[in-house]
C-alpha positions, 0 to 999 in steps of 0.5 A: 482133420487132415484136408479139413473133412471131418472130426471124429467122435468115438463113443466107448461104452467103457468111458461113458459108463463111468458116469462122471458129471459132464462138465466138458463139451466137445463142440467148438462153439462159444457158449455162456458159462452154465454149470449143469451136471447130467449123468448118462449111461450109454448103452450098447451099441457103440457109435462113431460120429463124423462131424463136418468142419462147421460142426454138423453131423455128416453121418453116424455108423452104429456097428452093433445095433440100431442106436444108443439109448439113455437111462435117467438114473445115475449109474454105478462105476463099472468094475473092470473085468480081469483080463483072460490069461494067455500062455505067453503074453507079448512084451510090448517094446517102446514104439519107435516112430521111425518103424511106423507103428505108433499109437494113433493121435489126432490128425492135424487141423486143416490149413484154411486159407486167409480171406482175399485182401480188399483192393488197393486205394486209388491215387486220392486214397478212395477204395473202389467199390466191389463190382456187381456180379450181375445178380438180378437182386442187385447183390454185389460181392468180391470175386471168389478166392482161388482154391487153396491147393492141397499138399502132395500125398506121400506113401513114405510111411505106408505099406502095401499088400501084395501077393505073388500068385497069377492065373496062367493058362488053366492054372489058378493062383500059379506062382509068379517067377522071380522076375515077375515079382521084381517087376511088380515091386519096382512099381511099389518103390515109394511105399515103406514096405510090402506086406506078403501073407505066407511062404509058399511059391517061395514068395518070401524069398522072391519078395526079400530080393526085390525089395532090398535094392529099393530100401523097402522093408517086408511085413512077412507072414505065416498063414497056415496056423495048422502048420505053424511050426513048419511055416515058421521055420520056412520063414526063418530060412528064407530070411536067413538065406537073404542079403541082410537077414532080419534087417529087411523085416518090419513085422512077422504076422502069425495068421490073417483073419483066422477067427473071422474066417472061422479057421481057428478059435481064439484059444488056437490063435493065441496058442499058435501065435506064442508058439511061433513067438518062441521060434522067431525069438530063438532065430534071432528076430527081436522086432514085432510079432503080431496076429492080424485079425479084422477090427470087429474081432478085436472088439469082441475078443480083446484077449487077443490084444495081449499076444501081439506087439501092436494090435494089427487090425484089418478094416475096410469101409466098404463093408459098412454099407452106411459109408461112402468112399470118400469118407473111408479114411475117417471111418478107418481112423475111427475104428482104429481108435476103438481098437486102441481102447479095446486094447488098453491104449496099445499101438495100432496099425491097420494092416488092410484097407482099400476099396474095390473098383468092381463088384455088387453095391453095399448100401452107400458103398459102391464099387467103381473106379472113381470111388476106389480113387476117392477111398484111397486118397481119403485113407492116404490124407488121414493116415501118414503111417500105421496103415497098409493099403489093399491091394497093389494089384488085382487077384484074379485067382481069388474066389468070392465068399458070402459077404464079399459082394463079388469084389474079391478079384478087384481090389487092386488100385494099380491094376494088373500085376506082371504075368 
């Protein structure tokens, strides 16, 4: 695992229920050769188990219930269910690693410093004895080695979310000016792209004008599925009017968490996304088109996988009360793997993930400046691409809803934007 923190084992009901003899162990200790055939049926819920570098269980996250059970008899192999047909399934282009949308792969092994060398021999060839540490029991030891420095963390392959609204006087959610947007975007220049959610406030035009001189791309969005045709055309017009046109765009999203918010049904999301796809292709956009949904909705409704060119899932460790801030990256990585399994191996990008610095505590998830820094650092260590950090700046115009822990305004890890 990057930075040597955890190895993740994601248990999938689909893969475990196949009831193949368990002849391979995923733990890393040496064992005597023993042939054992065990048939195990994994019941709901699925779990993600996090191991530390010594192979000890750090914590287990059960997302659909209290825990797994095992049946003593060998199960029958499951019969795969036919996928739900859609009006116009998306074709999945071969992923280009340079665009940052690739299937998740196991993180690299940690870099472990070598043990300290023994002291040099004296002129007679004798190696001096260790210097006592002063322990009252007479134990002695070599001096501790210096900590191995962590490699610098880069934002090069990551995206960051941005909203072009501000509270101005008595106006809540007023539009930022072109100069204010440019001032904000200049602070985000170390990232590969900026994610925006809609076309109101002429925000797409303002963001495109600010990102192009910095060599950044834009993850553009259509927000209102009830006006999907009109807003898609507004997006097309803004792109065509910008210098460079479609070359500035990374991805186009149709909707954001509509199923999770109760704003649209699964069938309505499928219909709207396919309709917008036709408009965008006719306008010359050949890149990725997706519907962004929460990771749990992807797991509950895998039919939405087919309408996107890659699975675009929002996932915040803060909303799982069993996860501490310093484990946010490992937790989100585990959920990305689950989404990839649900979508038949389709590439996954986490399109929102962050941690609030203020609000109410959610179990082990505590909002604070220190915890926000820990969570963002964890996410950056684990993900080198396939991630949009949430959010660049605080959103004082937002209103909390049930389940948001009065934290909606406080997710900005770069402070307040221009106003």
